[in-house]
N, C-alpha and C positions, 0 to 999 in steps of 0.2 A: 686258171690258177697260176700258171707260170708267168703270164703277162702281169698279173697283179703283184706277184713277188718281185719281178723286175722293176716295175714302177715304184713299189715301196722301197726297194733297195736304192734306186736312183734318188728318190726323195730324201731318204736318210743320209745318203752321201752328200747331197747338196746342203741339207740342214747342218750337217757336221762342218762342212766347209765354211758356211756363213758364220757359224758360232765361233770357229777358230779365227775368223778375221776380225775379232774384237780388237786385236792389236792394230792401232792406227798407223803404225809404221810398216805394216805388211803390204806388199804390192798385190794388186789384184791379178788374176790370171790374164786378163786382157792387157794389162800393163806389161807383164812378162813376155807375152806373145809378141807385142810390138817391139820390145827390146831385142828379143831373139831374132825376129825378122830383119831387124836393122843390122844384124851381125854381132850383137853383143853376147858375151859369154855370161853364164849365170851360175850362181851357187844357190841352191834352193833347199830349204828345210822340207823334206818330203812329208813330214808329219803334219804339216799345216795345209796341205792341198789334197784333193781327192785324186784318185788314179786317173780319172777322165781329164781333169785339169792338167795333170802332169803330162799326159799324152799330148794334149793340145800344145803345150809349151814345147815339148820335145819335137813335135812335127814342125815347129817354126824355127828350130835351131838351124843355122846356116852351116855349110860344109866345113868352114875353117874356124868354127866356134865350138865351145863345149858347154855342156850343162852338167854341173856336178850336183848330185843328190846326196844330202846328208840326212842323218836320222832315219834310215831306211829299215830299222829293225822290225817295225810293225807292219811293213809293206810285204805282202806275200810275194813269193818267187814268181808266180804267174803274172802278177801286176808289174813287177820289175821288168820281166821279159817284155810285156806289152809296151812299157815306157821305152826300154832300150831299142826295141824294134822301130818304134816311131822316130827315134832320134838318129837312126841310120849310122850308128858307129860313133856318134858324138856325145854319148852319155857316159859319165863316170859315176859309179855307185859306191858310196861310202857308208859304212854302218856307223 
């Protein structure tokens, strides 16, 4: 039962992500990961990406770069902690 709940939750998160990407000007997670790996700093609207995607981007942020998260009001504290941990001190969280 727990596995089914996890799979369902992951599916719903991915579905939400793709529905939010209707905005043609929004960068994909893969694009943002590439920019972060290249040393670019990022300002990201957290409401438009899933926590798993934000963690992927945060993992790619380089030591002298920053990732600023905006619109974090609907992101749980546990998820923000996960993202911050992945960013190793290079994440700024704004509400």
